[in-house]
N, C-alpha and C positions, 0 to 999 in steps of 0.2 A: 671269507664272505664279507662283502661290503655292507655298510649301514643300510642303504636302500634295499638290498637283498634280504637282510634279516627282518626288516619291517614288513616287506612284502610276504615273506614266508610266514611270519607271525599272523598276518591278517588272513591268509588263505588256510593256514593250518588250524587256526582257532576261529573260524568264521562264525560259528554259533555264539561264542562268547562276545565277539565283536558286535554281532547283531543285537544281542541283549543289551549290552552296555550302551550302545549308541541309540537304540530305540527308547530306552529308559531316559537317557539324557535329553533326547528330543522332546519327550513328554514333559520333563521337568522344566526345561528352558522354554518350551512352547507355552507353558502355563502363564507366562508373562504377557503373551500376545493380547489377551482381552484388556489388559491394563493400559494399552497404548492410547494416549489422548491425542487430540488434533489441535493445531494452532495455525490459523490462516492469516493472522494479522501481519501487516507489513512492518510493524514496528520491531519485530524480532530480527529484522535484517540490519537495523541500525547498529552502528559501532560506537565504541566508547571514545568518540572524538570530543575535543573541547567544544565544538559547536553543538553537539548533541547534549553535552552536560549543561551548556548555557541554556538550551531550549528547555531542559528539565527544570532549571531554576526559574525560568520565565513561567512555565506552567504551574509551578508551585507558589510563586510569589505575586503574580500579576493577574490573578483570577478573582473576580468579584463573587459575592455570595450567590448571586443569581446564576453565574456561569460555571461555578465549581461543580464538577461531576455531572456534566451535561453533554448531550450530543444533539446535533441538529438534523432535521429532515427537511429537504427542500421539496415542496409540492409545487410544480411548475405548470401553470395553465398556458396552453398554446392554442392559437387560432388566428383567424383573420383580424379579429379585434377582441381582446380579452378585457377591455375596459368598458364594455357595455353594461347597462343595468342588469340584464339577465345573467351575464357571466359573473358579475360580482355577487349577485344574490345566490347563484349556484354554489359559489365558494363559501359563503356564509352558512348555507345549509349543509355543505360538506363538513364544515367545522362543527356544526351541531351534531352531526353523525359521529364524528370522532369523539366528542365529549360523551355521547350516549353509549359508546362502546366501553365497557368496564375495563377490559384489559388494556386498551389504548389509553384511556383516561388516567389509569393508575400510573402510567409512565410519564405523564406530562409534568413539566416543571410547575412550581407553585405560582410564580408571578409571570403573567403575560406569556404563556407558553406558545401561543399561536399569533402570528402577526403577518398580515397581508394587506395589500392595498384596499381590499374590500373592507377591512376593519377601519382603516384610516379614512376612507371616504364616508363610511357610516358615522364614525365618531365626529368627523368634520361637520356632517349634516346635523347631528345631535347637538354638538357644541354651538353651532351657528344658531340653531333654533333656541337653545337654552340662553345663549348670550342675548339674542334679540328679546326674549321674554324678560330676562333680568334687566336689560336696559330700559325696556318699556315700563317695567315696574318701578325701577329707580327714577325714571322721569316722572311717573305719576306721583311718587312719594315726594319728589322735589317740588312738583307743582303744588302739592298739598301744603308743604312747608311755606312756599311763597305766598299762597293764598292766606294761610294763617298769619303770616307776618303782615300782609296787607290789611286783613281784617282787624288785627291788633292795633294797627295805626289808626284805623277808623274808630276803634273803641277808645283809644287815647284822645283822639280829637273830640269825640262825644263827651268824654269826661271833662276835658278842658272847657268845652262850651257850657257844661253844667256849672262848673266852678266860676266861670266868668259871668254867669247870669244870662248868657245868650239864649238859653232855653231853660224851661222850668222842669221840675221833677216829673210832672205828668207827661211831658213830651219825651223826657229822657228814658223812662222805663220801657215803653214799647220798642223804641229803637235799640236799646241795649239788649232786650230779649231777642229781637230779630238777629242781632250780631251773634249772640250766643248760639242761636239755632244754626246760623251759617257755619260757626265753628264745628258743631256736631256733624253737619252735612259733609264738610271737608274731611273730617276724621274718618267718617264712615266710608266715604268714597275712596279715600286713599288706602285704607287698610283692607279693602276687599281682596280676598285670596290669601291674606297673611294668616299665620298660625297665632296662637295666643301669645307666645313669647315675643314674636315679631310685632304684634299689635301693641302689646304693653310697651315695648321699647319705642315704637313710633309715637305713641301717645305721650310718652315721657319727653320725647324730642319736641313734639308740638307744644307742650307746656313750657319747655325751656325757651322755645322761640318766642312765645307770648311774653314771658317774663323779661327776656332780654330786650325785646322790642319796646316794652313798656319803659324800661330804664333808659334805653337809648333816646326815646322820644322826650323823656323828661330832660335829659342833658341838652338835647337839641333846642328845646324850648327856652333854656336858660343861658345858652352860650351862643355867641355870634360865630365862633369857629369850633364847633364840637369835635371835629376830626383831630384837632390838636390836643384834645383832652385825653390824658392817659386812661381815665376810667372808660371813656368812650372807646378808645382803642382796644382795651381789654374786653369790653362787651362785644365788639365786632369780632374779635378772635373767638370768643365764646360762642357767638352765633354761628361761625363757620364750623366749629366743633359740633354744635347741635345739628347742623345740616348733615355733617358726615355721619353722626350717630343715627339720624333719621333716614339715611339712604344706604350708604355702604355698611353701616353698623347693623341695620335691620336685615340687609341681604348678605351678611357675612358668609353664611353657609353656602349660598348660591354662588358667590364669587369664588369661594374656595373650591367648589365642585368644578367650576370652569377651568381652574388652574390645575386640578388634580389629574394624575396619570391613571386613575382608576377607570377601567373600561366599563361601559354599559353592558348588560347581558346581551347575548347574541340575538335573542328575539327582539329586543329594542333596536339593535343595529339593523336587523332585517326590516323592521317596520319603518325605520327612519328612511331607508332607501326607497322602499315601496311607496311611501307617502309623497315623495318628491315628484313634481311634474317634470316634464322633459327639460324645460329651461332651467329649473332649479337644480336638477341633477347635473346638467352640464356645467353650471356655475360652481357647484360643489366639487365636481371632479377637477375643474381647472384650479380651484383654490387649493385642493389637496396636492396637486402636482406643481403648484407654483413655487418658485425659488425666491420670491421677493422677500419673504420673512426670514429665510435662513438658507444659506448655501448648502448646508448639510441636511437636505430634505430626506426624511426617512422613506417617503414613497418612491423617490427616484432610485434609491438603492435597491428597490424590489422589482425594478423593471430591467428588461434585457438591454444589452449593450447597443442594440440597434434602435432603441427608442430615441426619437428626436424631441429635444427639449421644447416645451410649449404645446406639444400635440396632446390630444385626448384620445388618440388611437395607439394601440400597442399590440405586437404580435405575441408577446410572452410576458408573464409576470410570475413572481415567486411568492409563495406563502411559506414562512419559516415556522417549523414546528420544533419546539425545544423539549427534549425529553430528559428526565432526571435519571442519572445512573449512579446512585450513592454506593452501590456495592460492586460496580463493574470497573471503575477506573477508566471508563470509556473516554476517549478523546476524539480525534478526528477519524477519517476514513481508515487510516492505517492502524488504529489501535485495536486492542482486543475488545470484542463486543459480546455481551451476554445473550443467552437464548431469549431472555425476556425482551430485550430490545429488538433482536432479529424478528421474533414472532410479531411484535407490535407493528414494526415497519412493514412487514409483509401484509398485515391486515389493513394498514393504511393504503397500501397499493391496491389491495383487493377492493376496498370500498371505493377507491377512485375510479375503478373501471365501470361503475354503475352510472356515471354521469356522462352527459352528452359531450361536454367539453373534453378536449384531449389533455389528460393530466400525466405528467411525468413525475414519479416519486423517486427521489434520490437520497440515500442516506447510508451511513456506515453499516447498519444492519443488513440492508439489501446487498451491499457489496460483499459482506461476509457470507451471506447466504449463497450468492452466486459462486464465490470462490470455493466454498465447501462443496456445493453441488457439482461444480465443474471437476473438482478432484475426484469425487465419487463417480461421476459419469465417465470421466476419463479412464478410471480403473475398470469400470464396468465394460467399456468398449475395448480398451487396450489389453487387459488381462486375458480374456478369452481369445482374442485375435492372436496374441503372442503365443499362447499355448497351442492354438490351432496351427499356427505356422510351424512351430517347433515339431508338432506331431507329424505334419506333412513332410517336413524336412527329414525327420528321423525315419519316416516310412521309406523315403528315397535312399537315405544313407544306411539304415539298419536292415530294412526289408525283413523285420522280425517283430511281431507284435509284443512278445515278452520283453525284449530289450527296450522297446518304446515305453511299455508300462513301467519298467524299472527306471528309465530316464525321467519320466514324469513324476514318479514317486520321489525320486531324489530331489527334483526341483521343489516339490511341496515341502520336503523336509528342510531344505535350505531356507525357504521362506518362513517356515515355522520357527526355526532357530533365530533368524534375523529379527522378526517382529517380536519374538519372545525377549530377545536381548533389549530391544527398545522399551518394552513394557517394564522389565526389571530395572532398567537404568533411568527411566523417566524421560526418555527422549520423545518429544511430541512429533506426531506425523504432520508435516507441512507440505507446501507445494512441491518442494524438491523431491520428497520421498515417493511421489507417484512414479518416479523413474526407477526407484530401487528394485521393485519386483521384476521389471523388464530387464534391468541390468543383470540381476542375479539369474534370471531365466537364461539369458544369453550366455553368461559365463559358466553356469552350471552345466548346460548342455555341451559347452565347449569341452569341459573336463570329461564329461561322459563319453563324448565321441572319441577323444584321444585314448581313454582307457579301453573302451570297447573295441576300437579299431586295432589297437596294438595287441589286444588279446586275440582277436580274430587272425591277425597276421601270424602270431606265435602258434596258434592251434593249427593253422595251415602248414607252417614250417615243421611242427612236431610230427605231423602225419598221424597215422592211425594209432601209433604207440603212445601218443601224448594223452594227458589227462586234463580235465577242466581246471583242477586245482593247481597242477604244475604249470600249465600255460598262463594262468592268471598271475601266479607268483612271479614268473619270469617277466610277464608284461608289465606288472606294477613296478618291478625293480628297474626295468628299462625306461619306462615313462615317468616313474616317480620323481627322479631328480629334476627332470624338466618341469613337471607340474609344481614341485616345490619352488623352483626358481621363478616360474611364471606367477605363482601366488605371491612370492616375496616382492617381485618387481611391481606387480599390480597393486599390492597393498602399499608399497612405497609411493606409487603414483597417487593413490587416494589419500593416504595420510599426509601427503605434502600440503593438503588443504588445511591442515592444522595451523599453518602460518597465517591463514586468513583471519582478519579481524571480524569477519561476519560469522556470527554464531551458527546459524543453520548450515552454512557451508562446511564448517568444522564438523558438525554432527553428521552431515551427509558423508564426509570422508570416513568418520569412525564407523558408522553403521555399514557402509559399503565394504570397508575392510573386514569387519566381522563377518559379513555375509560371504565374502570371497574365501576367507579362511574356513568358514563352515562348508563351502562348496568343496574345498580340498578334502576335508574330513569325510563328507558324505560320499563323494564320488571317488575318493581314494581308499575308503575303508568300508563304509556302510553298504553302498551299492555293489562293489566287487564281492563282498562277503555274501550278500543276498544272491548275486548271480551265480557264485560258486555253488551254493546250496541248491538253488533251483535247477541249474543245468545238470549237476550230478544226479539229482533226483530224477530228472526227465531221461537222461542218458541211461540210467540204470534200468529204465523201462523201455529201452530200445528206441528212443527218440534222439536222432542226431542233431546236435546243437552247433555243428560247425557251419560258419558263414564266412564268405569272402569279404575282406576289408574293402571299404569304399575307396575307389581310385587306384587300386592295384590291378595288375593284369593288363593286357592290351585292350585298347578301346579309346573312344573319343576323349573321355576324361583324362586318361593317361597322356594322350597326345597333347591335350590342352595344358596340363600341368608341367609338361617338359619345355614349355616356351622359355622359362627362365634359364634352365640349364643349357638349352640350345643357344640362346642369345649370349650367355656367358662364354660359350665356346667359339661362336662365329662372329658376333658383333659387339664385343665388350665396350669398344670406344663409343659406339652409337648409344649404348645404354648409358654410359657416363655423361655424354653430351645432353641427351634428353633429360636425364635426372637433374643435371646442373641447371638447365634452362627452367625447368619446372620449379626447382627449389628457389632459384633467384626471383622468379615471379611471385612465388608464395611468400618470400621474405618481404618483398615490397608490399604486397597486399596486407601482410600482418601488421604493418605500421599504420595502415589506414582503417582498421576495423574500429567501429565506434563502440562505446560502452553505454548501457542503458539500465536504469532502475526506475521504472515508472509503474503506476498502478495498472496501466494498460497491459503490461507484460503478464499480469496475473488474472486478467479478466477474459472470460470466454467470448468468442465470437458466436454469432447465431449459428447453430448446428446446420451443416449442409443438408440438402434434401434427402440424400441417400440414407441418413440416419433414421428417417421416418419408417423405413422398412425393417429396422432391427427389431428383434423380439422385445417384449415389454421390459424385461430386466436390463437390457442394454440400451434401450432408447433414451437419449438425453432429454432434459427439459428445455424450456425456453430461456434465452439469455438476452437481456436488454441493457445491462449495466454499462457495458463498454460503449455502446452508442449513446446512452444517456450521459455518460461521463464526458464524452466528446462534445455533446450539445451544451452541457452545463459549462464546460471550460470556454466554449466559444461565446456564450451569451450572458453568463453571470459570474459574479465574484464568489469564489468558494472560500469558506472559512480557513481551510488548510492551505490555500494558495497565498501565503503571506510570507514576506521576508521581514526579519526583525534585526534591530541592533540593540544589544544590551549594553548599557553604560553603567558601570559599577565604580563606586568611590565617592568622592565629595560632590554629589549631584545637587547640593544646595549652592554650590559656587555659581554665581551668575555667568561665568565663562562657559559653563556646561551648556546653559540654555543658548548662548551665542553659537556654540558649535552645533547643537541640535538644530537650531534654526537654519544654519547653513546646510546641514545634512538634509533637512526636510526639503529645502529648495532644490538641492542636487537630485534627490530621489524623485521629486515631482517632475523635474525636467528630463529625467532619464526615460528610455524607451521601455523599461521593464515595468513601470507603474501602471496600474489599472486606472483607466479614465472613466469617471462617473458620467451620468447623463448631463451633468452640469459642466462637462468638459474640464473638470478639476480632477487632479490626481487624488486618489484615496490614500492619504497619509495621516497617521495618528501619532501624537507625541504629547509631552506635557504642555507645550505651548498651544497646540491646537485645542487641547482639552480646556485649558484656562481661558482661551479666547471664546470658546463656546459657552462656558459658564458665565464669563463676563457679559456676554450678549444677553443673558437671561436674568442675571442677578445684579441689581444696582450697587449693592454694598461691595461685592467682589470686584465689580467694574471699577469702582473708585480706588480700591486697593491696588488693582492691577495697573491702572493708569498712573497712580502715584509712584509705583515701583519702577515704571518705565521712564526714567529721567531724561532720556534723549529722544523720546518719541519714535523709536525704531521698531516698536512692537515687541521688544524683548526686555523683561524686567532686569534692572541693574542692581537692585537692592531689595532687602527684605524677602529674599526668595523662600527661605524657610518658613517665614510667617505666611507667605502666600500659599505655600503647600498646606500649612495647617488649616487655613481658611477654606481651601479647596476641599479638604477632607470633611470639614464641618458641613459644608453645603451639599456636596455630592460625593460620598465616600466611594460608591461603586465606580463612578467615572474616574476618580483619582486612582483607585486600585488598578485601573487598566494601564496606567502609564507610569506609576510610581510604586516603589516598595518601601514601606515604613515598618521597621522592626517593632517588636513588642515594647521596646523601650522608647519608641517615638523617634528614633533616628532614621533619616532618609538614606538608604544604602544603595539604591539603584533606580534607574529610569530606563524606559525603552521607547524606541521608535518603530512603528509598524507600517510597512508598505504593502498595500494590496497589489498583487501582481497581475499583469495582463498576459499576453501570449508571448512569454519569454522562456527560453530554455533554462535548465538548471545551471548550466555553465555560465550563461550570460548573467543570470541573477547573482550567482556567487561572486563573479568577478566584479560586478558593479557595486554590490553591497559591501564587499571587502574593501573596496576603494573608499567608499563613503565612511565606513567604520574606521579605516586608517586615518582619514582626515580628522575625525573627531578625536582620536587618540593622540594625534600629532600635537595638538594644542594643550595637552594635559599636564606636561611636565611631571608625570608620574602621579598626579592627583586623582586621576580616574583612568579606567580602561574601557575599551569598546570592542565588541566582537559581533560579527555578522552571523546570524543564525536563522532558524526557521525550517520548516519541512523541506522546501525545495533545496536549500543549502545542505541540509543533512543528507538528502537523497543524492545530491551531487557528490558528497563525500563517500557515500556508499558506492557510487559509480567508480570513483577513483580507487576505492578499496578493492573493488572487483578487478580493475585493471592491475593493481598491485598483486592481487591473488593470482591472476593469470601469469604474470612475469615471475613472481617469486616461486610459485608452485612448480612452474616449468623448470626453472633453474635448479631448484632443490631436487626435483624428480630426476632430471638428467644426470646431475652429479651423483646422487645417491644410487641410481640404477647403474651408472657407469662403475662406481666403486664396487658395488655388489657383484656385478658380472665379472669384472676383471679379477676381483679377489676369488670368486667362485671358480672361474676357469683355471686360475693359477693353483688353487688348492687341489683341484681334481686332475692336475697334471697337464693341462693345456696351456697354451700361451695366453698370458694376460691380455695381449693385444686383440684376442678374439672377442673380448668383451666390448671393445670399442667398435669392432666391425659389426657385431650383433646389434649394437645400439644405433649405428649410423642410419640404417633405413628408417628407424623410428623418428629420428630427427628430421629426415626428409618428409615423412608423413605429417609431422607437426606443421612444417612450412606449407605443405600442400593444403592441409585443412584450413589453415588461417587464410591462405589466399582464396580458397573457395568461399569462406565466410565473407570476405570482402566483395567477391564477384556477385554473390547473391544478395548482398546487403543485409547480412545477418549480424546483429551486434553481440557483444558480450553482455550477458545478463547473469542472474544468479545461477542459472543452469549451464548455459553455454560457456560461462566464464571458467568452468572446470574442464573444458575440452582439451586443453593442452596437457594437463597432468593425466587425464583419462586416455589421451592418445598414446602417451608414453606407457602408461600402465597396461593398457590393453594391447597396444601394438607390439611391445617388446615380447609379449607372450608368443606371438607368431614367429618372431625372429629367433627366440630361444629354442623353440621346437625344431626349427630348421637347422640352426647351428648345432644343437645337441645331436640331432640325427645325423648330420653331415659328418661330424667328427667321429662318431661311432662307426659309421659306414666306411669312412676313410681309413680308419684303423683296421677294419676287418677286410676290406676289399683292396686297399692299397692303390686305387685308381681314382683320380679326381672325378672324371666324367661318370664312371659307374656309380660312385658314391653320390654324386649330385642327382643322377636319375633315380636311384633308389629313394633318396630323400624327398624329391619333389613328387614322386608318385605314391610313396608310402605315407610319410608325414604330410606331404602336400595335400594328399587326398583327405586326410583327417582335418587338415586346416581348412580346406575348401568346405567340408561339411560343417565344421564349427563356425566358420565365417558366415556361411549362408544362414545358419540358424541365428547367429548373433545379429547379423544385419537385419534379418527378417524380424527378430524380436524387437530391436530398437526401431526398425522401420514402422512397426505398428503404432509407435508413438505419434506418427504423422496423422493418425486418426484421432488423437486426443483432442479434447475440447479446449484445454488450456493452450494458448499460443506459445508460451515458453516451453511447454513439453513437446509441442510439435517441432519447434526449432531444435530442441535438444535431440529428439529422435532422429531427425533428418541428418543433423551434423554428425551424430554418433555413428549412424549407419554408414555415412561416407567415411568416417574415421576408420571403421573396421575394414571397409573396402580398400582404402588406401594402404592400411597396415598389411592386409593380406597380399595385395599386389606387390608392395615393397618387399615382402618376405619371400615370395616365390618368383619374382621377376628381377628385382634389383639385387637382393641379397646373394643369390647364386654367383653373380659376377664379382661381388665383393669377397665372397668366400674363396673363389678361385684366385683372386689377387692376393688374398691373405695367405693362402696355401703356397703360392709361388714364392713369396718373400719372407713369410714368418712361420709357415706351417711345417709339418713333418716332410721328410723326404719320400715322396710318393710319385707314382707314374702319372704323366700327363698324356699318355698315349690314348688314341681314340679307341674306345672299347669295342668289343665284338657285339654281334646281334644278341640281344637278351632272350633267353628262353625260360619259361616257367615264371613263377611268381616271385617277386622280390622278397628278400628275407626279412626277418625281424631285426630290429636294430640293436638287440642286446648282444649280438655276436655269438649267440649260442648255436646257430645252424648255418651251414654253408649253402650257397646257391651255385648252380652250374651256369657258366657262361660259355657260349660257343662262338666261333669266329663269324665274321661278317660285319657289316656297317651297323652303326646304331640306328635303330628305327626312329 
């Protein structure tokens, strides 16, 4: 007795023990299912590339205190003109509402969390009014000092007249009293509105002016050239200092407030805009948007790309909301986002709907919410549809309610085992795993159909003397080897994804393999044991459980399934020619398939109208993120759409700045850079930062200019000292472009290029060229590497392509070795393994050619299609080859063996293919685009594999038999009567003369 026969007899003879053991195991393993977590972040797909590691160093070293552990929400106002007074006021009121919401306010960053043009216009109005008031006060104080100086001159002249005797004491006293009174009037008028401290300081300045003027007058009266007198010169300097003390000194706090970055409260900002008349509002808006003072105008960066410089009209503007994520590690859109951030961003979007203006709210939390919901909605739609389709298919194939129930119960058990395994091993559920239930449903029912159909065949062959238990034992022994081979080759196909550098793809391969092995256990032991017990129980009570196998007997299905055997006998050369042409076209198309790893692949489209008729539990929600993302990409600069160059080494070397300057110019001139409303490229590096600080700080400007010895805008000396001074003046700005270790050593610098409408391939190529130019001049003193999210995503795309090629090669080689070895061990020719695998190779080329024709790229799901095609497709070929060799040995005639194979096993294959195609086809109704693509292409894969196995493989098997197979008859068989026999060779069938039908 062979090994498969012993195992089959053990399962059927001890069916109750098998049931208990497997049901308990199902409960134990399934206990891990509730522990399955979910992860929808795109960062999980990043690989351990040098570029990804460089980006991690940038994120860790070049983040200021304000930006560390933060995420941004873009609130975009859209309309005919979003720069009207009413629109700006509405946005400020919206900000007030955000602040009033406790859960939203709790997430906002500490310093300036909300910034929009509405804030900048209001602050400009307030600062303008404050500056005007301060200037008026300063002018009044200066006038008071001038009047005091003039009055003191008069007082000194009066004193001189008294001393010279020009006037007497009686004339002097009233005039002196009058002057003192004028002093008091000037002081009182000038100090109006000042506080006590300011008044005291001003009066002190007035007194100093009087004393200094008195002394200056004395020198002037005694000297012909008083200006040459050193004492006079010192008194003049003292007078200037007294004036500064009496003006700028008195208004020191007011001037500091004008230069401060502290923002007025929102109610003051609202009041400031409301109080402006139309002309003043227009002037304030023009001043806010003006680039005269600075090319790097913050307001212009908040306007859409369509804004025309100098205009006071705009169709869109953005308000940036910065949220703190101290416990989340949240980065950009692709990073993991906490529920706290997701909930707050959803609330922001909800509040925005209450305003008349059209607001678009875009952020990582909203993206995460839509991805999570789309996964859940996809499962809610696809799961029931897949099960419904399977039930309908099984109704047609089984025509028996009990067998259908057993099949569905087996599917549930496989899913419980699979998700339990994920829970116990800590594998998170992500976008890829939405396909796992559908995959396992299709494969599980495939196993079920083969077992049940073979059992039915055997029961029919055994006749009235057969038993349920005996027929099941023979059926499992006959089909068991093929199922084990199918499982092994399918597992090989999925485990080939372990070579992928992308973690989720590796996990998908592992989980799918575990699910497939589980399907073999469940439908090779648990369900057969249950069927034996149930059928014996029913037949013991007089209920006949015999059913005819699907596809056997005469009929349209049988005629359809014999197309392959008929073609192999009559037109084999035509079959070869058609296959060769299709394969050649597929190979060409395979070289043209694109690769894609974009956020759009994971974002749901708006659900079609038919979904509105679905029951409440299946009806999907609304999805806007994909359209919003497209709008943001077209009109605004996103924080995660940046390419960067990390320079590490002796970054204090002046030559580094020379290289960075050249790199900045090259990047600005390239087509990948994002152009601001000023028509300037948005590029940031140590030089641009130092230039910006020099424009605002006089002392740094002096140092920067002194270090630039050849006036080319790049410092040639004292670079380290310049960096030190830069950190002292604006540490946050310096941290954006320089990394200084705790010991004070400057270890790296970076150049950041905001990207426009460029592909990841174009960006990667351009930035690598620029980085290479920087490194070429280093002589080993520094290194430069191009990185950033677009470049890392491009590497993921390349890794996907590598996964496609490597997994295909590994799968083909591994399956070839497995099949040839298995056939050789079982006494067949090893060459049969190559013949069995050849139709699968054809299917691979066909499916890749189809992907090219319909414009479907490789992504994280469709990138697994090659290994999946081999893994799934070889199952059909194995069943056909295994059945053919068994029938060939039993019947001794090629054509009879082929007909029995294609009508017996072919019928089971048709049923399993139909259910698998239908199961994967339901993914076409998924909300996620990548899942839809995966479902469509996998359904086509199954179709191609089935056609190749029942149409192409028969011709190949005939050729194999003729040249490598056993010595059998090629005579045309007689007309078949009765039902085809089981493939185990245990029963003979009668054939009579006549032509083959």
